N, C-alpha and C positions, 0 to 999 in steps of 0.2 A: 938380788933374788930378777930385781927388770932386768936383768943382763937374758934372762932369757924365758922372760913375759916379752909373750909380740899377737895381736889378732890380726896383724897388715899385714901383705909383702914389701919395705918400702920403696924399692923398683918397679913400684908402682904408683907411689905419690910427684903426686902434679909441683911445680914449681909455683910459689906465691906468687910470680907473673901472669900467670896459668887465670884463664878468667873462670873457669869451672873449680876450680886450688879448694876444695877439703878443707877447710881447716881439725875437723877432728878425725880426720883421714886412721890415723894409729888404731882410737878405737872403736871405728864405724862399723865396724861387723860383730861386736859386742855391744853397741846399741841396739843395735837394728831385732838383734835376740833379744835383749831386753823389753824393748818395744812391743818385740813383737810377743811374747810372754807376757805380760799387763794387759794387753789386748785381747785374752781370750781372757781377763776375768770379769764378771759384768759385774758394774761400779754402779753402788749403790745410791741412794737419790738422797738422801737425808744421811748425813755425814757424822756422827757426835766426837767428841773429844771431852774421855773425861780429863778434872783432875788432875786425882795421882800420873797417867802417860804423857802430860809436860813436863819437865823437871826445871822446878825456877828454884833460885837464890836466896828467895827476898826471903823477909823476916813477916812473920802475923803472929800477933800477939792478940789471944781469944780471952780475956779475965769477960 
């Protein structure tokens, strides 16, 4: 599957010695699009996390 999944052209990648080398070149278009989509959603001032949202493997005894 990785053979057919491409996000950027490998021929435009700069060498690792180049000062402007981007370590995330292969996935940069995907990251740019994700960041753009996330920036469209307004952020809430107060975020609440319910204990049911966080999985835990700890044991709790309520006797």
